C-alpha positions in Angstrom: 39.2 -1.1 -25.5 37.2 -0.2 -28.6 37.9 3.0 -30.8 34.8 4.6 -31.9 34.7 8.0 -34.4 32.0 9.9 -34.8 30.3 13.5 -34.4 28.7 15.2 -31.3 25.1 15.6 -31.6 23.9 16.8 -28.3 25.4 17.9 -25.2 23.5 16.5 -22.1 25.9 17.4 -19.5 29.4 19.1 -19.4 31.2 20.2 -16.0 34.0 22.8 -17.3 36.1 21.9 -14.2 36.5 18.3 -14.4 35.5 17.8 -18.1 33.0 15.2 -17.2 30.5 15.0 -20.3 27.4 13.2 -21.2 26.8 13.7 -25.0 24.7 12.1 -27.8 27.2 10.8 -30.3 26.5 9.9 -34.0 28.9 6.9 -34.2 30.1 5.9 -37.6 28.6 2.6 -38.6 25.8 2.7 -36.2 22.4 3.5 -36.4 20.9 6.4 -34.8 22.8 8.2 -31.7 24.7 6.4 -28.8 24.9 8.0 -25.3 29.0 8.2 -24.2 30.0 9.2 -20.9 33.2 10.6 -19.5 35.8 13.3 -20.0 35.7 15.3 -23.1 37.8 18.6 -22.8 35.9 21.5 -24.5 33.1 19.6 -26.3 31.5 21.3 -29.1 28.2 20.4 -30.6 29.0 19.2 -34.2 32.7 18.3 -33.4 34.3 15.4 -34.7 35.4 12.8 -31.9 37.5 9.7 -31.4 36.9 7.9 -28.3 38.4 4.8 -26.8 36.6 3.0 -24.1 34.1 0.3 -23.4 30.5 -0.3 -23.8 28.2 -0.7 -20.5 24.6 -1.1 -19.6 23.5 1.4 -16.9 20.4 -0.1 -15.2 18.4 3.3 -15.6 19.8 4.7 -18.7 20.8 1.8 -20.9 23.7 1.3 -23.2 26.2 3.7 -22.6 30.0 4.3 -24.1 32.3 4.7 -21.0 35.1 7.0 -22.3 38.7 6.3 -21.2 40.4 8.9 -23.4 38.9 11.1 -26.2 40.5 13.1 -29.0 38.5 15.8 -30.7 40.3 16.2 -34.1 40.6 19.6 -35.8 37.5 20.2 -37.9 37.5 20.3 -41.6 34.1 22.0 -42.4 33.8 25.7 -42.6 31.4 25.7 -39.8 33.2 23.4 -37.5 36.5 25.7 -37.8 34.5 28.8 -37.1 33.0 27.0 -34.0 36.4 25.5 -33.0 38.1 28.9 -33.3 35.3 30.8 -31.8 34.8 28.4 -28.9 36.9 30.0 -26.3 40.2 28.0 -26.9 42.1 30.8 -28.3 42.6 34.2 -26.3 42.0 37.2 -28.6 39.5 35.2 -31.1 35.6 35.1 -30.4 33.0 34.1 -32.2 32.2 37.2 -34.5 36.1 37.3 -35.1 36.0 33.5 -35.9 33.4 34.0 -38.4 35.3 37.1 -40.2 38.9 34.9 -40.2 37.1 31.6 -41.8 34.9 33.9 -44.2 38.3 35.3 -45.5 40.4 32.3 -45.5 38.2 29.4 -45.9 39.9 26.2 -45.8 43.5 27.7 -45.4 42.2 29.1 -42.1 44.1 26.9 -39.7 47.0 26.8 -42.1 47.2 30.4 -41.9 47.2 30.3 -38.1 50.1 27.8 -38.1 52.1 29.4 -40.8 51.3 32.6 -42.0 49.3 34.3 -38.9 50.7 37.7 -39.9 47.9 37.8 -42.9 45.3 38.2 -40.1 46.1 41.9 -40.3 43.5 42.2 -43.3 40.8 41.2 -40.9 39.0 44.4 -39.5 39.6 44.9 -35.7 42.7 42.9 -35.7 45.9 44.9 -35.5 49.6 44.1 -34.9 49.2 43.8 -31.2 46.4 41.6 -31.3 48.2 39.3 -33.9 50.9 38.8 -31.3 48.4 38.0 -28.7 46.6 35.4 -31.1 49.8 33.7 -32.1 50.7 33.3 -28.5 47.4 31.9 -27.4 47.2 29.5 -30.9 50.7 28.1 -30.1 49.7 27.5 -26.2 46.3 26.1 -27.1 48.2 23.4 -29.4 50.4 22.8 -26.6 47.7 22.4 -24.1 45.8 20.0 -26.3 48.6 17.4 -26.5 48.7 17.7 -22.6 45.0 17.4 -22.4 45.0 14.1 -24.3 47.7 12.6 -22.2 46.1 14.0 -18.7 42.4 13.7 -19.6 42.6 9.9 -19.0 44.0 10.4 -15.5 40.9 12.6 -14.7 43.0 15.8 -14.5 40.7 19.0 -14.8 41.4 21.0 -18.0 42.2 23.9 -15.4 45.1 22.1 -13.8 46.0 20.7 -17.4 46.5 24.5 -18.3 48.7 25.2 -15.1 50.8 22.2 -16.1 51.6 23.3 -19.5 52.1 26.6 -18.1 54.9 25.2 -15.9 56.4 22.8 -17.8 55.7 24.1 -21.4 56.2 21.4 -24.3 57.9 19.0 -21.8 55.1 18.6 -19.7 54.1 14.9 -21.1 57.8 13.8 -20.8 58.1 15.2 -17.1 54.9 13.7 -15.8 55.9 10.3 -17.3 59.2 10.6 -15.5 58.4 11.8 -12.1 54.3 12.3 -12.0 54.8 13.5 -8.1 56.7 16.8 -9.5 52.9 17.7 -10.2 52.3 17.7 -6.7 55.5 19.6 -5.6 55.8 22.1 -8.3 52.1 23.2 -9.2 49.7 24.6 -6.6 46.3 23.1 -6.3 47.5 19.3 -7.6 48.0 17.2 -4.7 49.6 14.1 -3.9 46.4 12.1 -4.4 46.2 13.2 -8.0 49.8 12.5 -8.8 49.7 9.0 -7.0 46.8 7.9 -9.3 48.9 8.8 -12.5 52.2 7.2 -10.9 50.0 4.0 -10.5 48.9 4.0 -14.0 52.4 4.5 -15.1 53.6 1.5 -13.2 55.2 3.1 -10.2 54.7 0.9 -7.2 53.2 1.8 -3.8 56.4 1.1 -2.1 59.0 2.7 -4.2 61.3 5.2 -2.8 60.4 7.9 -5.3 56.9 7.6 -4.1 58.0 7.6 -0.5 60.0 10.7 -1.1 57.2 12.6 -2.5 54.9 11.3 0.2 57.1 12.7 3.0 57.3 16.1 1.2 53.8 16.0 0.8 52.8 15.2 4.4 55.4 17.8 5.9 53.9 20.6 3.5 50.2 19.5 4.6 51.4 19.5 8.2 52.5 23.1 7.6 49.4 24.3 5.6 46.5 23.0 7.6 48.3 22.6 10.9 50.9 25.6 11.1 53.7 23.2 12.1 57.1 24.5 11.3 58.6 21.2 11.9 57.1 17.7 12.9 58.5 15.0 15.1 60.0 12.1 13.0 58.1 9.2 14.8 54.9 11.1 14.4 55.7 11.8 10.8 56.2 8.0 9.7 53.2 7.1 11.6 51.0 9.6 9.3 52.9 8.4 6.3 52.2 4.8 7.3 48.3 5.3 8.1 47.1 8.1 5.6 49.8 6.8 2.4 50.1 3.2 3.1 54.2 3.7 3.2 55.8 1.1 5.3 57.9 2.9 8.0 61.2 1.4 7.0 60.7 3.1 3.3 59.5 6.2 4.8 62.6 6.4 7.0 64.8 5.6 3.9 63.0 8.2 2.2 63.5 10.8 5.0 67.4 9.9 5.1 67.7 10.6 1.2 66.1 13.6 1.4 68.3 15.0 4.5 71.5 13.8 2.8 71.0 15.7 -0.6 74.0 18.2 -0.8 72.5 20.5 -3.5 68.9 21.8 -3.3 68.5 20.3 0.1 64.9 19.4 0.8 64.7 18.7 4.2 66.7 19.1 7.6 66.9 17.0 10.6 67.5 18.3 14.2 67.6 16.3 17.8 65.1 18.2 20.0 64.1 17.7 23.8 60.4 18.2 23.9 59.0 18.1 27.1 55.6 16.6 26.1 57.2 14.1 23.7 60.7 13.4 25.4 63.7 13.5 23.3 62.7 13.4 19.5 64.1 13.8 16.0 62.7 17.0 14.3 61.7 16.9 10.3 61.7 20.4 8.8 61.1 21.1 5.4 64.2 23.4 4.1 62.4 26.8 3.8 61.1 26.6 7.3 64.5 25.4 9.1 66.4 28.1 7.4 63.7 30.8 8.2 63.4 29.7 12.0 66.9 29.7 12.7 67.2 33.1 11.0 64.3 34.6 12.9 66.1 33.7 16.2 69.5 34.7 15.3 68.5 38.0 13.7 66.0 38.9 16.3 68.9 38.5 19.0 71.3 40.2 17.1 68.8 43.3 16.7 68.3 43.3 20.4 72.2 43.5 21.2 73.0 46.4 19.0 72.9 50.1 19.7 70.1 52.2 18.4 70.7 54.9 15.8 69.0 57.5 17.5 70.0 59.6 20.6 68.5 58.3 23.9 65.1 59.6 24.8 64.1 60.8 28.2 61.3 58.4 28.6 59.5 60.6 31.7 59.9 63.9 30.1 58.6 62.3 26.6 55.4 61.0 28.4 54.5 64.3 29.8 55.2 66.2 26.6 53.1 63.7 24.2 50.1 63.9 26.8 50.4 67.5 26.5 50.7 67.6 22.7 48.0 65.1 22.3 45.6 66.4 24.7 45.4 62.9 26.1 45.5 61.3 29.7 47.7 57.9 29.0 46.5 54.9 31.4 49.4 53.3 33.3 49.9 50.6 30.8 49.9 53.0 27.9 52.6 55.0 29.8 54.6 51.6 30.1 54.5 50.8 26.3 55.6 54.6 25.6 58.2 54.4 28.1 59.5 50.9 26.9 59.3 52.2 23.1 61.7 55.1 24.5 64.3 52.6 25.9 64.1 49.2 24.2 65.2 48.1 20.7 62.7 45.7 20.4 59.2 45.7 21.9 55.7 44.1 21.9 52.8 45.8 22.6 49.6 43.3 22.9 45.8 44.0 23.9 42.1 43.5 22.9 39.7 45.9 21.2 39.3 49.2 23.2 42.3 48.9 25.1 44.0 51.8 23.6 46.5 50.3 21.4 46.1 53.0 18.8 46.7 55.8 21.2 50.0 54.1 22.5 51.1 53.5 19.1 50.2 57.2 18.0 52.0 58.8 21.0 55.1 57.0 20.3 55.1 57.8 16.8 54.6 61.5 18.0 57.7 61.1 20.1 60.1 59.6 17.6 58.8 62.3 15.2 60.0 65.0 17.4 63.5 63.6 17.3 63.4 63.3 13.8 63.7 59.7 13.6 62.8 58.1 10.0 59.7 56.0 10.7 58.0 53.0 8.7 54.8 51.5 9.2 53.5 47.9 8.0 50.9 45.5 8.5 50.6 42.0 7.0 47.5 42.7 4.8 46.1 45.6 2.7 43.2 46.1 4.7 45.2 46.3 8.0 47.7 48.6 6.5 44.7 51.1 5.5 43.5 50.8 8.9 46.7 51.7 10.2 47.0 54.5 7.8 44.0 56.0 9.0 44.7 55.8 12.6 47.9 57.1 12.5 47.9 59.8 9.5 51.1 58.4 8.2 51.3 55.9 5.1 51.3 52.1 6.2 52.2 49.4 3.7 51.9 45.9 3.4 55.0 44.0 4.4 55.3 42.6 0.9 55.4 46.0 -0.6 57.5 47.6 2.3 60.0 44.8 1.5 59.4 45.7 -2.5 58.7 42.3 -3.5 59.5 41.8 -7.5 59.0 38.6 -9.7 60.8 40.0 -12.1 64.0 40.9 -10.0 63.8 37.5 -8.1 62.1 38.3 -4.7 62.2 40.7 -2.0 64.5 43.8 -3.1 65.0 44.8 0.6 67.2 42.6 2.6 70.6 42.8 4.8 72.1 44.2 1.9 69.7 46.8 1.1 67.9 47.3 4.4 65.1 49.8 4.9 65.7 53.2 5.4 64.3 53.7 9.0 64.8 54.1 12.6 61.6 53.0 13.8 59.5 50.3 12.3 56.2 49.6 13.8 54.2 46.3 12.6 50.5 46.2 13.4 48.5 42.7 13.3 51.7 41.0 14.3 49.8 37.9 15.1 49.4 37.3 11.5 53.1 37.0 10.5 54.2 33.5 9.9 57.7 32.3 10.2 58.5 32.7 6.5 57.4 36.1 6.4 59.2 37.1 9.8 62.4 35.9 8.1 62.3 38.0 5.3 61.2 41.1 7.5 64.0 40.9 9.8 66.6 40.7 7.1 65.7 44.1 6.1 65.3 45.6 9.5 68.4 48.1 10.2 70.7 47.2 12.8 70.0 50.3 14.8 66.2 50.8 14.1 63.7 50.4 17.0 61.4 47.3 16.1 58.0 47.4 17.7 55.5 44.4 17.1 51.7 45.4 17.8 49.1 42.4 17.9 46.4 40.7 19.8 47.5 37.4 21.0 44.2 36.1 21.5 43.4 36.0 17.8 43.8 33.3 15.6 47.3 32.4 15.0 48.8 33.0 11.6 47.5 31.0 8.6 50.9 30.3 7.5 53.3 27.9 9.7 54.5 29.2 13.0 53.4 31.0 15.9 56.0 33.8 15.9 54.4 36.4 18.0 53.5 33.8 21.0 56.8 32.2 20.6 58.4 35.8 21.0 56.3 36.7 24.2 56.9 33.4 26.0 60.5 33.5 25.2 60.9 36.2 27.5 63.8 37.7 25.3 62.0 41.1 24.6 60.0 43.4 26.8 56.2 42.8 26.4 53.6 45.2 27.4 50.0 44.0 27.8 47.3 46.6 27.2 44.2 45.1 29.6 42.1 47.9 30.6 38.9 48.6 28.4 38.6 52.3 28.0 35.5 54.0 29.0 34.3 55.1 25.6 34.7 51.5 24.5 32.6 50.0 27.4 29.6 51.5 25.6 30.2 48.9 22.9 28.7 45.6 23.2 31.0 44.3 20.4 34.2 44.9 22.6 32.4 44.1 26.0 31.0 40.8 24.4 34.6 40.1 22.8 36.5 40.5 26.1 33.8 38.3 27.8 34.3 35.5 25.2 38.2 35.9 25.5 37.8 35.4 29.6 35.4 32.4 29.1 32.1 34.0 29.8 29.3 33.6 27.4 28.0 37.2 26.1 24.6 38.3 26.8 22.5 37.3 24.0 19.2 38.6 24.6 18.2 41.3 22.5 14.4 41.9 24.2 15.5 44.7 26.6 15.0 47.6 24.2 18.3 49.3 24.6 20.5 50.3 21.6 23.3 47.9 20.7 25.9 47.0 18.1 25.7 43.6 18.8 22.8 41.3 18.0 22.1 37.3 18.2 19.0 35.6 16.5 18.5 32.1 17.4 18.0 29.7 14.6 17.6 26.0 15.5 17.4 24.9 11.8 20.7 24.9 10.2 18.9 24.7 6.8 17.1 28.1 7.5 20.4 30.1 8.5 21.3 30.8 4.8 18.0 32.3 4.0 17.8 34.1 7.3 21.6 35.6 6.5 20.2 36.9 3.2 17.2 38.7 4.7 19.7 40.1 7.1 22.2 41.4 4.3 19.7 42.1 1.7 17.1 44.1 3.6 17.3 44.3 7.5 20.6 45.6 8.1 20.7 48.2 5.0 17.0 49.3 6.2 18.0 50.0 9.9 21.7 50.9 9.8 21.9 52.4 6.1 24.8 50.3 5.2 25.6 48.9 1.7 24.8 45.3 1.3 27.9 44.5 -0.7 30.6 47.0 0.4 30.0 47.7 4.1 28.4 44.1 5.2 30.7 41.0 5.4 29.6 37.5 6.2 32.0 35.4 7.9 31.8 31.9 8.7 33.7 28.9 10.5 33.5 26.7 7.6 33.6 26.2 4.0 31.3 23.1 3.4 27.8 22.9 4.8 24.4 25.0 4.5 26.0 27.7 6.5 29.7 27.5 4.9 31.2 29.8 2.5 30.4 28.0 -0.6 26.6 27.7 -0.3 26.3 31.2 1.5 28.2 32.9 -1.5 25.8 31.2 -3.9 22.6 32.3 -2.2 24.1 35.8 -1.6 25.1 36.1 -5.3 21.8 35.1 -6.3 20.0 37.7 -4.0 22.6 40.5 -4.4 23.9 40.5 -8.1 21.5 38.0 -9.9 22.1 38.9 -13.3 24.3 40.7 -15.8 27.2 40.1 -18.1 29.2 36.9 -16.5 31.5 33.8 -16.9 31.3 30.4 -15.8 35.1 28.8 -15.5 36.9 26.9 -13.2 33.8 25.6 -11.6 32.9 29.3 -10.5 30.3 31.6 -12.2 31.7 35.4 -11.9 29.1 38.3 -12.8 30.1 41.9 -13.4 29.4 43.7 -9.9 30.4 40.5 -8.0 32.3 40.7 -4.7 35.4 38.5 -5.1 38.6 37.7 -3.1 42.2 36.7 -4.3 43.4 33.2 -2.7 46.9 33.1 -3.4 49.7 35.8 -3.5 50.3 36.8 -7.0 53.1 39.4 -7.0 53.1 39.9 -11.1 49.2 41.1 -10.4 50.4 43.1 -7.2 47.4 41.3 -5.2 47.6 38.9 -2.3 45.9 36.1 -0.4 42.8 37.8 1.2 42.4 40.9 -0.8 38.8 41.7 -1.9 37.5 43.4 -5.0 34.5 44.1 -7.3 34.2 42.6 -10.9 34.1 45.7 -13.2 34.4 44.2 -16.5 34.1 40.5 -18.5 35.7 40.6 -21.8 34.5 37.5 -23.8 36.7 38.4 -26.7 40.1 38.8 -24.7 39.0 36.1 -22.4 39.9 38.0 -19.2 37.9 39.8 -16.4 38.9 43.2 -14.7 38.7 43.2 -10.8 38.8 46.5 -9.2 40.5 46.5 -5.6 41.2 49.2 -3.1 43.6 51.2 -5.2 44.1 49.4 -8.6 42.5 47.5 -11.5 43.8 43.8 -12.1 43.1 41.9 -15.0 42.6 38.1 -14.9 42.9 35.6 -17.9 40.4 32.9 -17.7 42.9 30.8 -16.8 43.8 32.5 -13.6 40.2 32.4 -12.3 41.0 29.6 -10.1 42.7 32.2 -7.9 39.4 33.8 -7.2 36.5 33.1 -5.3 33.2 34.6 -4.4 33.7 37.1 -1.3 30.1 37.8 -0.2 30.9 35.1 2.5 34.5 34.4 3.7 36.0 32.2 6.3 37.2 33.9 9.7 40.6 32.9 9.0 40.5 35.0 5.9 38.7 37.9 7.5 41.6 38.0 10.0 43.5 41.4 9.9 40.5 43.1 8.4 37.6 45.2 9.8 34.3 45.9 8.3 31.3 48.2 9.2 29.0 45.3 9.8 29.5 41.4 10.4 27.2 38.8 10.1 28.2 35.3 11.3 26.5 31.9 11.6 27.7 29.9 14.5 25.8 26.5 14.8 26.4 22.8 16.0 27.5 21.8 12.7 30.6 23.5 12.8 31.7 21.7 16.1 35.2 21.1 14.5 35.8 24.7 14.5 34.0 25.9 17.5 36.8 27.7 19.5 37.2 30.5 21.8 40.0 32.3 19.7 37.9 31.9 16.5 34.6 33.2 18.1 36.6 36.1 19.3 38.4 36.7 16.2 35.0 36.9 14.3 33.3 39.2 16.9 36.4 41.8 16.5 36.0 42.1 12.8 32.9 44.1 13.2 33.2 48.1 13.6 29.9 49.1 13.8 27.6 46.2 14.1 28.0 42.2 14.6 25.1 40.1 14.0 25.4 36.4 15.2 23.0 33.7 13.7 22.8 30.2 15.1 22.4 28.4 18.6 22.9 29.6 22.2 24.7 26.1 22.6 27.1 26.5 19.5 28.1 29.7 21.0 28.7 28.2 24.5 30.7 25.3 22.9 32.9 28.0 21.4 33.3 29.8 24.3 34.0 26.6 26.6 36.5 25.5 24.1 39.9 27.2 24.8 42.1 24.3 23.7 44.5 25.8 20.9 46.0 23.3 18.6 49.6 23.2 19.3 52.0 24.0 16.5 55.3 22.4 16.6 58.1 25.2 16.3 61.5 25.8 18.2 61.5 29.4 17.9 60.6 30.1 21.6 63.6 27.6 22.6 66.2 29.2 19.8 65.3 32.7 21.4 65.9 31.4 25.0 69.4 29.7 24.2 
C-alpha cells in the first residue's frame, strides 16, 4: 500500500452512516487534485488527511486512490481548528461557539481543551455546567477517534463505532482485537457478519471454536428474534450453522458442548424433548429463555394452586347485581367470563373486536371493587394501557412501569420479594406478552391474587420469543372463556364484520360502489409503483377532507413490509415530503429528521422511559447541544445525535409494530409483492387497528392470498408441555 498526505479540496459524496466518501484531494508532491474513494469519518473541506491505499483506474472516472485507512490529523491553522471544533464532533460546541473559542485562544485552543478547559469560562454563553458537558464530549470524541482509526478499515459505520466506544470505553480496540465476536453479542445492531469480517482480518480462521461458539449464540439469537423460537432442536441448529455460516457440524457440536458445560455465566442449556413432529430431540436454549420458560410454568401452576386473598364471591348474585348496576344485559359468554372471574385464581378471556371484552372486564372490575379488592390494570404497550384506562376509568400502566423497571436500580423492582400490592390483576393485549416478560410479571403477582389475561388469540403473536397466550390456552391448565358473539351495535361496523370474515377465511366485501356509508374501503391498484402516490393523496387530502381527521395525528399507514415501493422505508420518505417537507432538521445515522416529524422508538430505553413502538413528534432540534427533543404522549425526551439510530420515521410503520395500538384511521397497502408476509393473522391484525376508518390499497388477489393463508409459522416452545406436567 501507498501512503499519501494532502488536503481535502472538495467533497463530492459522503454517506454519514457508512462514512463512504468520494473527495478531491490536493496530494503533496502531485500536481492538481486527485480523486480518493473510501471511508473517511467526518471529512471537512480544508482538512489535512493521511491516507493508506492503492491507486486504481475506473473505466468511466479514470485514476482513483482507493482508501484502505484514513486519518484526519488535528488541524493547526486557526480556520482549520475552528472548522474542526464546529463540525459537530463535540457536543456543546457549534460553529459560532467554535469561532469565539479560537478567537480567544488562537493556536493554544486545542491545548486549552486538553489541559485547561476551565479557561472556557471567559467565553460568553459558556458557563460551568456547559464546560463539564464540553469536557466530557471532548474526551469522548478523542477516544472515539482512536476507535474510528482502528475500525474504519473494517467498514464499521461511525454510528456503531460510537456505540462500541460507549460500551467498552478506552479498552475498545483491545477487546475487539482479543475477541471481535463480542461486538455481535454485546452491542445491539452489530451482527455476526460484521464481527466475522473483522475476525477474518485479524487472522481468526473459519473453523475456529471461538467462531463456532459465537456462531451458535448468534444463530439462536436470530431464531429467537426473527422466528420467535424459545428453543431450537439441536440437529436443525447444526444444519443452519453449517449452511448459513459454513461451520462444520463437528465444530458446531463442540461449541454447543463447550457453551453448555460452562459453570459460571452459563449461556446455553440442553434438554431432551419428545416432539411429536420431530421425534426425540435435544432442545438447545439460550440461558435467559430456558430459565424464563421454566419459571413461567412453575409460577403459574403455583398461583393456580394457592387460595385467594379475598373472600368468596357468590357468582350468580354478582352477575345479577352488576347487570343492574351497569344497566347492561350480559350475553351468555360474558356471564361465563364474570362467573369464572369470581371463582378462579387464573383466567383467560379471549375474543375478537365487537365481542364484548370491554364490557366483561368492566363488569369484573365493578364486582371486585364492590368487595373492596385492590385492583391493578396493565398492558404491554403505552397505547394499549391508555386505551384500557379510557375504557375502564381506572389507571392502567405498561407492564414495565407496573413492575417499576429501573436501570439505576438494576432492573424490575417488583418481584417475588416485593410483589405488587393487588388482589386482582388484569392484563390486556396478552397475545403480545413474550416468555421473558411473562416471567418477570409472574414473579411480582401476589400469591393470593386473581390473575386475568385478556387478548385476541387470532392476532399476530408476540414480537419477542414464545407464544405464551396460545400455550396457556392450549395447555388446558387454566379456565378459558372465548367471546365469539358479535354484538348488534358492532354489526354496523364494516371494520368489525370484515375482520371476523377474514378470521373465518372469508374474503371481505371489497365493492365500494353500493353508495352506502361505510368505515371500510378498498381501492384497487394493480401497479405497485403507483401505490405510494395514492396513499399520499389519501393521507394528505382525501381522508382529512371527507372525515375531518388530522393527517399526522389521526391517520396511521401500516404495511406488511419494510422494503419495496409500499414498504415502510419508501412510504416514510414520501409521506415526510408531503406532510412535513421543510423546517429545521438534522440528518444523522442515515436518517433525516425535521421538527414536526412523526417518529417511533425502536428499542426499549429504560433510562429515557420510552419503549419499542412508542410514537411521538419532534418538537425541537438543537444544533449546538447535538440533540433533538421528542414529545411522546405524556412526556418529552431528549436524544443525543448518537442515539438517533433508535428512532425511525413513523408516518408508516409495520403491522407488527402497530400491534396493541388503535388509530382513528388506518391506511394499509396489500399487494402481491408482499407475498412472503401475506397471512390471515397479519391482515386481521391490520384491519383491527382502525377505530373509525380502514382503507386498503392494493389488489383483490393479494387480499385473497392473505385470507387463504392460515399457515402460522410454528414456534419452538415447551411451555404448553411444562404446564401439562
